[in-house]
C-alpha positions as CSV (number, residue, x, y, z in Angstrom):
1,M,-14.9,7.9,-84.4
2,S,-15.8,8.6,-87.9
3,T,-15.9,6.3,-90.8
4,V,-13.0,7.9,-92.6
5,S,-10.9,7.9,-89.4
6,T,-11.7,4.3,-88.7
7,I,-10.3,3.5,-92.3
8,R,-7.4,5.5,-91.7
9,G,-6.5,3.5,-88.6
10,L,-6.2,0.3,-90.3
11,I,-3.1,0.6,-92.6
12,G,-2.3,4.0,-93.8
13,H,0.1,3.4,-96.7
14,S,-2.1,3.2,-99.7
15,K,-4.5,5.9,-101.0
16,L,-7.8,5.7,-103.1
17,T,-9.8,8.6,-104.6
18,R,-13.2,7.2,-105.1
19,S,-16.5,8.6,-103.6
20,C,-19.3,6.1,-102.3
21,N,-22.9,7.1,-101.8
22,T,-25.0,5.0,-99.6
23,S,-28.5,5.3,-98.3
24,A,-29.4,5.7,-94.5
25,F,-30.3,2.0,-94.5
26,S,-27.0,0.4,-96.1
27,T,-25.0,-2.1,-94.0
28,S,-22.0,-2.2,-96.4
29,C,-20.4,-0.5,-99.3
30,R,-18.3,-2.4,-102.1
31,I,-15.2,-0.2,-103.1
32,S,-13.3,-1.3,-106.3
33,V,-9.7,-0.2,-106.4
34,T,-7.7,-0.6,-109.4
35,R,-4.7,1.8,-108.9
36,L,-2.8,2.6,-105.7
37,N,-0.2,4.9,-104.4
38,I,2.5,2.9,-102.6
39,N,5.6,4.8,-101.0
40,G,5.1,7.6,-103.5
41,K,4.9,5.5,-106.6
42,Q,1.8,4.5,-108.6
43,K,1.1,0.7,-108.8
44,W,-1.6,-1.4,-110.2
45,T,-2.9,-4.4,-108.5
46,S,-2.1,-7.5,-110.3
47,N,-5.8,-8.6,-109.9
48,S,-7.1,-5.2,-110.7
49,V,-10.0,-5.3,-108.2
50,L,-9.8,-4.9,-104.3
51,S,-13.1,-5.2,-102.4
52,V,-13.7,-4.2,-98.9
53,F,-16.8,-3.9,-97.1
54,I,-17.2,-1.1,-94.6
55,P,-20.3,-0.9,-92.1
56,V,-22.1,2.4,-92.2
57,L,-24.9,4.1,-90.7
58,G,-25.7,6.3,-93.6
59,A,-24.5,9.6,-95.0
60,R,-22.1,10.3,-98.0
61,F,-18.3,9.7,-97.3
62,R,-15.1,9.8,-99.3
63,T,-12.2,7.5,-98.5
64,D,-8.8,8.3,-99.1
65,V,-7.0,5.5,-97.3
66,L,-7.6,1.8,-97.5
67,P,-5.8,-1.2,-96.2
68,L,-3.8,-3.7,-98.6
69,I,-5.3,-6.8,-96.9
70,G,-5.0,-10.0,-99.2
71,V,-3.6,-7.9,-102.3
72,R,-0.6,-9.2,-104.0
73,K,1.9,-6.4,-104.5
74,M,2.9,-5.8,-108.0
75,S,6.6,-6.2,-108.8
76,T,8.7,-5.2,-111.7
77,G,8.7,-8.9,-112.8
78,P,7.0,-10.3,-115.9
79,D,3.5,-10.3,-114.4
80,T,3.5,-6.4,-114.6
81,I,4.2,-6.2,-118.5
82,L,2.8,-7.9,-121.6
83,P,4.3,-11.4,-122.6
84,A,7.7,-11.5,-123.9
85,G,7.6,-10.8,-127.6
86,Q,10.1,-11.6,-130.6
87,V,12.7,-9.0,-131.5
88,D,13.3,-8.5,-135.4
89,K,16.3,-7.6,-137.2
90,H,15.1,-3.9,-137.2
91,N,15.0,-3.7,-133.4
92,G,11.1,-4.1,-133.5
93,L,9.3,-6.1,-131.3
94,T,6.2,-8.4,-131.8
95,V,3.9,-9.4,-129.0
96,D,1.1,-11.9,-129.5
97,L,-1.9,-11.0,-127.2
98,G,-3.0,-14.6,-127.7
99,D,-0.6,-15.4,-124.9
100,L,-2.5,-13.4,-122.4
101,S,-4.7,-15.3,-119.8
102,Q,-8.3,-15.6,-120.8
103,D,-9.4,-13.8,-117.7
104,C,-7.4,-10.6,-118.4
105,S,-9.7,-7.6,-118.2
106,D,-9.5,-4.4,-120.2
107,L,-8.2,-2.4,-117.1
108,Q,-5.4,-5.0,-116.5
109,F,-4.4,-4.8,-120.3
110,N,-4.3,-1.2,-120.1
111,S,-2.0,-1.3,-117.1
112,L,0.3,-4.1,-118.6
113,L,0.5,-1.9,-121.9
114,T,1.4,1.2,-120.1
115,E,4.1,-0.5,-118.0
116,S,5.4,-2.4,-121.1
117,L,5.7,0.7,-123.2
118,L,7.6,2.3,-120.5
119,K,10.1,-0.7,-120.6
120,W,10.2,-0.7,-124.5
121,R,11.0,2.8,-124.8
122,R,13.9,2.3,-122.2
123,E,15.1,-0.5,-124.2
124,G,15.0,1.7,-127.3
125,R,12.9,-0.3,-129.3
126,S,12.1,1.0,-132.8
127,C,8.6,-0.3,-133.4
128,I,6.0,-2.4,-131.4
129,W,3.8,-4.9,-133.4
130,L,0.8,-6.2,-131.3
131,K,-0.7,-9.4,-132.8
132,V,-4.4,-9.3,-131.7
133,P,-6.6,-12.6,-132.2
134,I,-10.1,-11.8,-133.1
135,H,-11.5,-13.0,-129.7
136,K,-9.2,-10.4,-127.9
137,S,-10.4,-7.5,-130.1
138,A,-11.7,-5.6,-127.1
139,F,-8.0,-4.7,-126.2
140,I,-7.8,-2.6,-129.6
141,S,-9.4,0.4,-128.0
142,S,-6.9,0.8,-125.3
143,A,-3.9,0.0,-127.7
144,A,-5.3,3.0,-130.0
145,N,-5.4,5.2,-127.1
146,S,-1.6,4.5,-126.5
147,G,-1.1,5.5,-130.2
148,F,-1.3,2.1,-131.9
149,L,-2.6,1.9,-135.5
150,F,-3.8,-1.0,-137.7
151,H,-1.2,-2.3,-140.1
152,H,-3.5,-5.0,-141.6
153,A,-6.1,-7.7,-140.6
154,E,-6.9,-10.8,-142.1
155,H,-9.3,-13.9,-141.1
156,Q,-8.8,-14.4,-137.1
157,M,-6.0,-11.8,-136.6
158,S,-5.1,-8.1,-136.7
159,L,-1.7,-6.6,-136.5
160,L,-1.2,-3.1,-134.8
161,K,1.8,-1.0,-135.0
162,L,3.2,1.8,-132.9
163,W,6.6,3.6,-134.1
164,L,8.8,4.5,-131.2
165,N,11.8,5.7,-132.7
166,T,11.4,9.5,-132.4
167,S,14.9,10.3,-134.1
168,S,13.7,8.7,-137.3
169,E,10.5,8.6,-139.7
170,D,8.4,5.6,-139.7
171,R,10.0,3.2,-142.3
172,T,7.8,0.3,-142.0
173,P,6.3,-1.0,-145.2
174,R,2.7,-0.9,-145.9
175,F,0.7,-4.2,-146.2
176,A,-0.1,-5.6,-149.5
177,T,0.3,-2.7,-151.9
178,H,-0.8,-4.7,-155.0
179,Q,-3.2,-7.6,-156.0
180,I,-2.4,-9.8,-158.9
181,G,-5.0,-10.7,-161.6
182,V,-4.0,-13.3,-164.4
183,S,-5.7,-14.0,-167.7
184,G,-5.0,-16.2,-170.5
185,M,-4.9,-16.2,-174.2
186,V,-5.8,-19.8,-175.2
187,Y,-5.3,-20.0,-178.9
188,R,-6.3,-22.9,-181.0
189,E,-3.8,-23.1,-183.8
190,E,-5.8,-25.4,-186.2
191,T,-9.0,-23.1,-186.2
192,K,-7.0,-19.8,-185.6
193,E,-9.4,-19.1,-182.7
194,I,-9.0,-17.6,-179.4
195,L,-11.2,-18.4,-176.2
196,V,-13.1,-15.3,-174.9
197,V,-15.9,-14.7,-172.4
198,K,-18.1,-12.1,-171.2
199,D,-18.5,-11.6,-167.3
200,K,-21.9,-12.0,-165.9
201,N,-21.7,-9.3,-163.3
202,S,-19.5,-6.8,-164.9
203,Q,-20.6,-3.1,-165.7
204,F,-18.8,-3.7,-169.1
205,S,-20.1,-6.1,-171.6
206,Y,-16.9,-6.7,-173.3
207,W,-15.4,-9.8,-174.9
208,K,-12.2,-10.6,-172.9
209,F,-9.8,-13.4,-172.0
210,P,-10.8,-15.7,-169.1
211,G,-8.9,-15.0,-165.8
212,G,-9.1,-13.8,-162.2
213,L,-7.2,-13.0,-159.0
214,S,-4.1,-15.2,-158.0
215,D,-4.4,-17.0,-154.5
216,L,-1.8,-16.5,-151.8
217,E,1.4,-18.5,-152.7
218,E,0.0,-19.6,-156.2
219,D,2.3,-19.4,-159.2
220,I,1.3,-17.0,-162.2
221,A,1.0,-20.1,-164.6
222,D,-1.1,-22.1,-162.1
223,T,-3.4,-19.2,-161.6
224,A,-4.0,-18.9,-165.5
225,E,-4.8,-22.6,-165.8
226,R,-7.0,-22.7,-162.8
227,E,-9.1,-19.8,-163.7
228,I,-9.5,-20.8,-167.5
229,L,-10.8,-24.2,-166.1
230,E,-13.2,-22.6,-163.6
231,E,-14.6,-20.1,-166.0
232,T,-14.7,-22.0,-169.4
233,G,-14.3,-25.7,-168.5
234,I,-11.2,-25.8,-170.8
235,N,-8.1,-27.5,-169.6
236,S,-5.0,-25.6,-170.9
237,E,-1.0,-25.5,-170.6
238,F,0.8,-22.5,-169.8
239,L,3.5,-21.3,-172.5
240,S,4.5,-18.0,-171.5
241,I,3.8,-14.4,-170.3
242,L,2.9,-11.9,-173.1
243,A,2.4,-8.7,-171.1
244,F,1.4,-7.2,-167.7
245,R,0.0,-4.0,-166.8
246,Q,-0.1,-1.8,-163.6
247,Q,-3.1,0.1,-162.6
248,H,-3.6,2.3,-159.4
249,Q,-7.0,3.1,-157.9
250,Q,-8.4,-0.2,-159.2
251,P,-12.1,-0.3,-158.2
252,G,-12.9,-3.2,-156.0
253,A,-9.3,-3.7,-155.0
254,F,-9.8,-2.3,-151.2
255,G,-7.4,0.6,-152.2
256,R,-4.7,-1.3,-153.5
257,S,-2.9,-1.1,-156.7
258,D,-3.6,-4.0,-159.4
259,I,-0.9,-6.0,-161.6
260,F,-2.6,-7.6,-164.3
261,V,-0.6,-10.5,-166.3
262,V,-1.6,-11.8,-169.5
263,C,-0.4,-15.3,-170.5
264,R,-0.4,-17.5,-173.6
265,L,-1.5,-21.0,-173.3
266,K,-2.5,-24.0,-175.5
267,P,-5.7,-25.8,-175.1
268,L,-5.7,-29.4,-174.0
269,T,-9.6,-29.8,-174.3
270,F,-12.1,-27.9,-176.6
271,D,-15.6,-28.5,-175.3
272,I,-16.9,-25.4,-173.4
273,M,-18.6,-25.8,-170.1
274,H,-18.6,-22.2,-168.6
275,C,-19.4,-21.1,-165.1
276,E,-23.0,-19.9,-165.1
277,N,-22.5,-18.0,-161.9
278,E,-19.8,-15.8,-163.2
279,I,-19.9,-16.0,-167.2
280,S,-22.8,-15.0,-169.3
281,H,-21.2,-16.0,-172.6
282,C,-18.3,-18.0,-173.7
283,K,-17.0,-19.2,-177.1
284,W,-14.1,-19.8,-179.5
285,M,-13.8,-16.7,-181.7
286,S,-11.5,-16.0,-184.6
287,L,-8.6,-13.9,-183.6
288,E,-8.9,-11.9,-186.7
289,E,-12.7,-11.2,-186.0
290,L,-11.8,-10.2,-182.3
291,H,-8.9,-7.9,-183.3
292,A,-11.2,-6.3,-185.8
293,N,-13.9,-5.6,-183.2
294,T,-14.1,-2.0,-182.3
295,T,-17.1,-1.7,-179.9
296,D,-17.1,-4.9,-177.9
297,I,-13.5,-5.3,-176.7
298,S,-11.4,-3.0,-174.1
299,P,-8.1,-1.3,-175.5
300,I,-5.9,-4.0,-173.6
301,T,-7.8,-6.7,-175.4
302,H,-7.2,-5.1,-178.8
303,R,-3.4,-4.5,-178.0
304,M,-3.1,-8.1,-176.9
305,C,-4.6,-9.4,-180.1
306,Q,-1.9,-7.3,-182.0
307,I,0.8,-8.9,-179.9
308,M,-0.6,-12.5,-180.3
309,L,-0.8,-11.8,-184.3
310,H,2.7,-10.6,-184.2
311,G,3.9,-13.6,-182.6
312,I,2.0,-15.9,-185.0
313,K,3.5,-14.2,-187.9
314,H,7.0,-13.7,-186.7
315,G,7.6,-16.2,-183.8
316,F,7.0,-16.0,-180.3
317,D,10.7,-15.8,-179.5
318,N,10.4,-12.0,-180.1
319,V,7.3,-11.8,-177.8
320,D,7.4,-14.4,-175.0
321,I,8.5,-13.9,-171.4
322,R,9.4,-17.2,-169.9
323,F,10.4,-18.4,-166.6
324,K,13.2,-20.2,-165.0
325,E,13.1,-21.8,-161.6
326,M,16.0,-20.8,-159.5
327,K,17.3,-21.2,-155.8
328,S,16.5,-18.5,-153.5
329,V,19.2,-17.0,-151.0
330,Y,16.8,-18.2,-148.3
331,K,17.5,-21.8,-147.5
332,G,15.1,-24.4,-149.0
333,L,13.1,-21.9,-151.0
334,K,13.0,-21.6,-154.9
335,Y,11.5,-18.8,-157.1
336,K,10.6,-18.2,-160.7
337,L,12.3,-15.6,-162.5
338,Y,10.7,-14.3,-165.7
339,H,12.5,-12.8,-168.6
340,R,12.8,-12.8,-172.3
341,P,14.8,-15.9,-173.6
342,L,18.5,-15.5,-174.0
343,P,20.0,-15.9,-177.4
């Protein structure tokens, strides 16, 4: 009886298409099985690999039938799909791949994802989000082959998205369309001087106001006070917002747009101890002198000097944008609403 006939004689209800080459001196051949055809339906084994050892005397053979000895049959239960996710108000579903077992292979994940997508489409989900911890990034390639795209990545996690609603265009918002920068005009009334710096690593050698990017969940006022202290060593107190500008295609902003907020502050200390890593020059300069400078300042600095001088002369009630802390509609949260003072 031939080798193939012997195999067919075992249990003839599962099929494999895999060729195996052996030498004339081989005594066994390990055959790995990942997908089976059972009762006319394709199923994946839950442990993804089935090994059988077949005595041979040599020659090349092709097996098309293998027994299902010791293999757990896949069901339509939870072990055939990805872990249950969280449904959002838009009928989207977020699945955390951190919930997968540590020994889940790429082949297993591909199988689970394929079955899960069939289920999610039957359920009419609008969008699928895959939360991928950095140590499971090997699964991203399989997800990409199924149409998933990056939405964003940060620190130890990336978030992938697949829009499923074919009857509607993709309406999911992009991640982080803007960054927030804050600078401060620290005005010393008794000497009519303003605090200015020159960046050490900037391509522009301009006098400007100290400032930097706002941290996550940091208020604008706190950013202004922090950045001024870090760059100049001056403690200051936030008074108001004077202006803000929006710029698209901001260099160094990773493709995001930039909102730059200019604040008015009063100094609490006066001795400068600037950060030598970031700042090349720092000093108190006459506001009139800075305003008259036409070569060493940018257009926005010149305009802000005009606004400050107008406030000094006519009163800041016509200039300041102040804030009022208010209760959010979301329980337990508050926010700051910025507006011109009410009469």
